[in-house]
N, C-alpha and C positions, 0 to 999 in steps of 0.2 A: 492523422487525427488532429488537425489543427483547429482549434477554437470550436471543438465538439461542446454539445450542449450541456452545462454541469448540474444536474439534477439530482443528484445523491447526495448526501451526505455520509462525511467519514470523519472517524478520530484516526488519528497517527500516534501510534504507541513506541514506545522504547522499552526495551529489558533493562531491570535496574535492581539491584540488588535493597530490599526494604526489610527494616525489623517487624518481625514476625512479633503480634500483641500479646500472644499467649504465652511462647515460649522463651521471648528476648532475642533469639538467634535471629539471623540476617537469611533470609530467603530469595531468591528469584521471582521478579513480579514484572507483569508490563503495565507501564505508567502510560498516562496520556501525555503528548506533546504539545499536539494540536487537537483541538476539537469543533465539531460541526463545521469542518472543510466541505466546500461545494466540490462533488468531483464529477467526470463523467467516468462512467465504470462499462467498458466495452467487451465483449467477449470478443478471441481473435478470430479472424475469417476462417473459412477451412482450410486455406490455402495458407495463411499463417500460420494456424494447428498443426500442419502438416511439416510445415517447414521447421516449426520449435521440437517437434518429435525427432524430426531427423537430427537436429543438434541434441539430441537426448536432454532438453531442457522441458521442463512441466510447466512451461508460461501458459495461461490459459485466457488473461483478459489483460486489458492495457488501461489505466487508470490516470486521466488529466486533471491536473491542478493547476489553480494559480503559483506560482512560483512561489516557495518558501525558503528561509535559511536553513541551514543546519540538518537536510535530511540527507539519510543514508542508506543503505539497502539491509542493515541490520534491523533497521524498525520493521514494523509490521501497521499496516493499515484494516482497518475494522468498518464494516459496513452499519450504518447507525440505525437507519429506518427503511421503509420499503421491503423490496424482494430481497435489497442484500443487507438486511439487521441480522449482525450478528457472525456474518460471513467474514473471514480472515483471509487477506491478502498479502503475501511474502513478495516484497519486491526482488528481483534479479538486479535491477539497475535503475540509474535514472538519469534521464535524459532531458536535457535543457532545450527550450526553443530554439529553432534555427536561425533566427532574425538577431535575436538581441541575447538570448541566453537568459532573461530576466522576465518574460512574461508567464509563461508557462513550463510546467513539466509533464513529461509524459513516462509512467512508470509501468512496465512491463512486469505483470506479478505471475506468480503460481499461487493456486489457491488453496487451501488448506489448513487445519488445526497446525497452529504453531504456538507451542507451551511455554518455548524457551528451553 
């Protein structure tokens, strides 16, 4: 999926403990780390989907973004607009581009609710 058209907007979030304004206690919550990142969100091909099922993985999409520092698979990606608005993608891993490792990232993801 090298150099796919990045026409979708996504936010990248990390799970963090934040203080509840009502109780004062600490609660887990997702907070934005990067916002309005251009991304290409593409479903896996049927062949790729079947192969991922054979590996007992729930990978259903791959997302390509420009390289960003500090990303890890414990984060989640949330669609911002269009048909992906509000959809939650859970990274299975983060793959650097093959030439320099610094231009773009390919992120295979499962899809679904991730409340932390």
